[in-house]
N, C-alpha and C positions, 0 to 999 in steps of 0.2 A: 153558739151564735158568733158570728164573724163580727157584728156588730154590737155597740152598747150605747146607752142612753149618757148623755154628758151634761148633767146637772151643773148649773154655773159654779156650784159651790166647789165640784170636784175639778172644774175646767182649769182653774188656777195651778195645778199640779202639772199641766202640760204646756203652762206658758211662761215666758220670762218675767222677772219681778218687773212692776211696772206697767205692764202691758195690759192685763186684764180689766181694768175700768174702761178703757177705749172699746175693748172687744166685746165687753158686756154691754156696752151702749147700742153696739152696732147690732147685737144679737137680739136686743130687745126692740130696738126701733123697727127692724126688718122682719121681726118675728120669725127667726131663723129655726129651724129643726136641725140641729147638730147631732151627729153621731160620729163616735171614734172608732175606728176599725181596726182590724190586725193588718200586718203588712201587706201590700198589694204591690208586686213586682212592676206593674205597667204606670200605675198612678199614685200620686202621693195625695192626691184629693179630688173631690170632683164636687160639682153644684147641679140641684136641679131646681128648675124654677116652680114656682107655686103653681099649682093646677086646680080648679074647683074649690072644695074647702081644704086642701093640704097647704101647708106652709111652705115656704122655701125651703130646700133641704141642702145642707152641706155636710159632706163627711171627710174626715182627715185621718190619715195614717197615725195610730197610736204610739207607733215604735219610733216616731221621729223625734230628735233631742228638741228641746224648748224652743230654740230659734229657728229651726227648720219647720216645726209646727205653726209657728207665728207666721212665717213668710207663706206658707201654703194657705192657711186660714185666709189672710190678706188678699191672696191671689183669687180664692174662691168669692170672696166677699165682693171682690172688683167685677166678677161676673154677675153676681146678684144685681148690684147697683147698674151696671151697663144693662141688665135687661130689663129693669124698671124704667130706665130712661129712654132706651130705644126699643125693647121688645126684642123681637127676633130680624129686626131690621138692619142689622151691622154685622161685620164677620167676627167670629167668636175671641179672637185675638188680634182683632185691628185696632187701628188708631184711635177709636173710643175707649175699649177697654184698657189700652195701654195708658191713656191720658189718666183714667179713674184709677187703674192700680198705681200710677204713680203718685196722685194725689193721696192715696189711703196709706200708702207705704212711708211717705215722706214724713205724715204724722208722727210715726214711732221712731224716725231718724232724729228729727228734731228734739225728742224727750230721751235720746240716749239710751233706747231699749237695747241695742246690740253692742257687742264688744265691738272695739275698733276695727278689727280685722274684717268682719263680717259688714260693719258699717261701710267700710272703704269699698268693698266688694259691690255692696247694694247701690251706693252711690254712681259706681261705673257702669253698672248694669242698667240703672235709670236712665241713661242717654240712649240705649238702644235696646230696649226690652225684648227678651226672646219671648216665645209662646208659654214656654214651660220654664221653670225652676230650674227642672231638670237640663235643659238645654244650656244652661250657663255652666260650662265646666268649672270655671274659677271658683264661681259662687258655692258650688256643689262640693267642690275640694275642701274650701275652707270651713264649710257647714259640717262635714264629716269628721274634721279635728276635734268637733265638740260632742261627738258621739261617746256612747259608754265604752271604755277602753277594755272592759272585761269580757267583752264579746269575742276578742280574738280574731277580728277581722281586719284584712288589710285591703288597700285599693290595689287594682292590677298593677299599677304604674309602681306599686312599693315592692312589687316581686320581683327578684332578680331573674333574670334571664335564664332561662335552662331549669329553674325551680318548678315545683309542682304545687298545685293547689286543687282544691275542691269547690264546688258550688252544690247547693241544695242537699247537700250531705252525701250524694252520690256519684256525682260526675267528677272524674278527675282530668285535670289537664296539666300540659306542660307548656309553660309560658316561651314564647319565641319572639321575633323581632318586631319591633314596631314600625306599623305601614301607615303612614302620614299620621293621621290623629288615634288610631286604632292598633291593639296589638293582636298579632296572629298566634293562635294558641292551639295547639294539637289536643283534642280528646284522646286520652290513652286507649279506652275500651273501643273505640270505632275506627281510629285513626283519621277522624274527620278534623278539619280545620275550621276555627271560628275566629270572628273577629270580636275583641272586647275592647269596651269604651276603658280608657286609663284610671278611671274613677269608679269603676264597676267594684264592688265590694266582694272578696272571696276569701276563704279560709285557707292559709298556706299549710302546706303537708311539710314535715320536717323528716 
């Protein structure tokens, strides 16, 4: 199964020290059904509002490091609170959601849950919040530095130009030049050109 239940007792393993009491309070207060999923390429987390007898539902990718997991969970909690206050009457990532997300996130910043580098990136981000944490490349770049170093993955921007890398264990690319914000890379098998985000994680081929 791609999803697993997340009892509060085991959820601490996914959260930074000092953050779990705040998260547990939110989950209990809003009766959230939380699931931890396998890696999803397109999203880090999602929220489904309560419907009928079903509780509010949030899912978060379980492969995230603890700081990325917390930020993603707070992002989805902000969607929940926005729905409770405004129902479907506002934009998903409009000013109402941004205000609530900012309020929730500030609580964790005040309690020094995050390392200085992440805290500084979040404080800069709060002035102009993107719709997705993934859209803030500076924040994502810093968060990735706290990933498990044994994975052997590097960001595309860390791969030398002309070097080879693979994704999904099967597709092999040669890194090309940077075009504005993205890198043009050649898929070896098909000869097609693809654009990669500089922070997309790949496996280098020696």
